[in-house]
N, C-alpha and C positions, 0 to 999 in steps of 0.2 A: 504494500500500500504506500502511496505517495505521502510524504511527511507534510502535514498542513503548514508548518512554519516555512518549510522549504518552498512550498508553492507560493506563499505570500512573498518570499524573497525573490523568487524567479519572476513573479509578476511585477515586482517593483512598486507595490501599492501598500497603502495602510488603510485600515478600516476608518470610516468617517461617520460618526454618529449623526452628523447633520444631514447625511444622505442615506440614513437608515442602513448603513453597512457595518455589520458586526460579523466577522468571520469565525465560524466554529472551528476551533483548533484542538479540542480534546480528542485524542485518538480513540479513547474508550467509548465516548459518546458516539463518535462517527461510526465506529465498528458496530455498535448496538442498533443504530437506527434501522438499517435494512432488515434486521432480524424480526422486527415487529410485523413485517410482511408475512412471515411464516405463520405467525399466530393468527393472521387474518386469512390464511390459506389463499393468498393473492396469486394471480397469474402474473409472472414477472417477465413475460415476453416482450413488453414494451413499457419501460418505466419512464415517468415524467418527473423532472426536477425543475421547480420554479426558483430562480435566484441561484445560479450556479456558483457565483463568486469566483474563487480561484480553483475550484474543482476538487476540493477534498472529499466532499460527499459524492460528487460525480464519480470519482475513482472507486469508491466503495460500491456504488450502484452497478458499475460496469463489472465488478467482480461477482455480483449476485447471479447473473444469468449465464446461460450457455453461450457458445460462440455465435449462435445464430440469433441471439436475443438483442434487443435494442434499448438504448437510452436516449431520450431527448431532453436537452437542458435549455431553459429559457433564461436569458440574461439581458437586462436592459442597458447595462453599462457597456458602451462600445469598446473601451479599452480592455475590460475583462472578457468580453466576448472574443476579441482578437486573441487574447492570451489563451483562452480555452481551446481555440482552434489550433494554436501553435503547440500547446502542451499535449494535447490529445490528437495530434495529427495522424498517428497510426490508427487509432480507433475510428477516426472519421474516415480514413481511407478504406477501411474494411467495412464501412457502413454500420458499425456497431454504435456509433455516437453521431447525433445531429445537434448542432448548436443553432438555436434560433435567437437572433439579436432583436430585442424589442420588449415592449411592455406586456407583461403577462395578462393584463386586462384588455389588451387590444389585438394581439397577434392571434392567428389561427392556431389552435392547439391540435396536436396529432391525435390519432385514435389510440390513446394510451390505455394500458390495462391496469395500472396502479401508479400512485405518486408518492414519493418521499421527498420532502422539501423543508428547508429552513427558510420560512417565508420572511420577506421584508415586513416588519411589524406594522409599519404605517399603513399598509394596504392589505394586511392579512385577512381582514373580514371580507373585503371585496373579492380577493382571489379565492378564498375558501368557498364563497357562494357562487363562484364561477365553476369550481370543480365539483361540488356536491351533487348538482343535478346530473352529472355524467354517470353517477351510480358506479363508481370504481372505488376499490379500497384505497384509503389515504392514510399516510403517516406524516403529520405536519407539526412543526414547532411554532409555538406562540408565546406571548407573554403569559406568565403564570396566571394572572388574574383573568385574562381572556379565556384561557383553557378551562379554568374552574367554572366560569359561567357557561361554557359549552356543555359541560357534563352535569350541571346542577339539576336537582330534582325540585318539583313543586313544593312550596312552603319554606324554601330556604332563601336567605338574603341574596344569594348569587343568581337565583332563578329569574330569567327574564326572556325578552324577545329572542336573544341569541340562543338560549337553551331550546326554546320551542322550535325555532327555525332549523337549528342543527339536527335535533332529534326527529324532525319530520323526514329528513333524508337518510340519516345514518344512526347507528348505535355507537356513540362516542365513548372512549375510555381514556382517562389521563394515565398514561403508562409510565411516565418518568418525569421528574423535576430536574432541571438543569441549572447548576450554579452559574453566576455571572462570570466566574473565572474561566469557564469553558470557551469563552469568546475573546476575540481580539478586534477592537478594544472591548472591555467588559461593558455590557449595557447597564442602564440604571436599575433594571429590574431583573428578577429571576425569570427563567423560561421554563416551559414544560412541553412535553411531547404528547400529542393526542392521536390515537388510532381511531379511524372512522370506518366502520364496517357498513357498507350499503345495506339498506333494508327497505322493504315496502311497509309503510305505516299500517297499523291495525285499525285504520279508519279510512273513510273515503272523503275526498275533497273534489268538488266539481270544478272549481276554478282555483288553481294553485296561486296565481298572482293575487287574487282577491283575498285568499286565506292568509297569505303572508302579510299583506297590507293591513288586514283586519287585526292580526296579532300585533303588528307594529303600533297601530292606533291605540289599542287598549292598554298597551304597556306604557304609553306616554302618560297615562293616568293610573299608574299602578297602585297608588294609595287610595283611589276612589273605588266604590263598588262598581261591578260590571254594569249595573243599571245606569249610573251616572257617566261611566266611561263611554258607553255606547252613544249617549246623547251629546257628550262634550267633544267627541272626536270625529264627527261626521265629515268634517272638512279633510280629514286624513284618510278615513276608510272609503269615502265617496258615497256613503249612504244618503239617499234622498229622503228616506222615511225612517229615521232612527227610532222614533216613538213606536212605529209599527213593530220593530224588532223587540223592543222592551215589552210591549203588550203580548207578544207571542211567546216569549221565552219563559222558562220555568223560574219560579220565584227563588228556588234553591240556588240556581246559577246566578241570578241577578244580585244576590246578596254577597257573592264571593268577590274577591279581588283578583286581579290578573295573576299575581304571583302564587295563587292557590289553585290555578286552573291547569289541569293536565293537557297535553297536546290534543288528545282525543276530544276533550270538552271544548277546546277552542275550535276544533274542526266541526263539531256538531253545531255550535253556535254560529260559526261562519256560514254553514250551509243554510241555516234558518235565516240569517241576515240577508243572504243573497236571494232567498226566495220571497221575502216580504219587504225588504228594505230598499229595493230599487237602487242598487249600487251603480254609481257612475265611475269615472276614472280615478278620482281621489288624488292624493298627493304622492 
């Protein structure tokens, strides 16, 4: 395996917190990250990495697969993308590695089978919710607080819109906490690794976009009862007739607050809201 510090030296770069660049340099962590794919029973024939940096994790991902399996890495920094092409020229020549230069929120992603990534924390949410609908196993690194919110259960202080939205697509598990010292330069906060196993929810949603928007709306009023939250957030959910939803919903649900609602309860309420509330586009 390539030495992480050696890669940084050959690249002639230093991490820059102002640009959300914190290079993972702990060999033990780097070696462990791909192993979580085994626990997910993931197909490793085409692995995707977002934010390749100097290639320390890329190197480990290339070692996971057989000779005919692929890795695609997306890197937005032009200098780092050039370095990856130079450092991994042999792997690129044998078509085992593809380097895509560009923003992971904008480029066309390949038909990947799983992803292992140390995400840029500033856009980790946006990238995650681009990957989750693909229904592929994911092993992603986040800020610790963000990771804890992803896996939180109803009734806890961490439970929120992120929890419901994540668990709509996957079964998340916080598998490892990572100290600041594992990075160069160390970030201001501790990090954590989350494995996300794709799943079909145990409830039905007629309009996924409306469901997610409805959840977002109610959590903007998380300290209010569902009754008041429905009425107060029609400008976000797009409901033309919020009072009709309140009149049709069960009293037991209306008395709850958003942080006590399980994803299935949100789904049932969203279905009701869509049928009687005349939803428009919302915000």
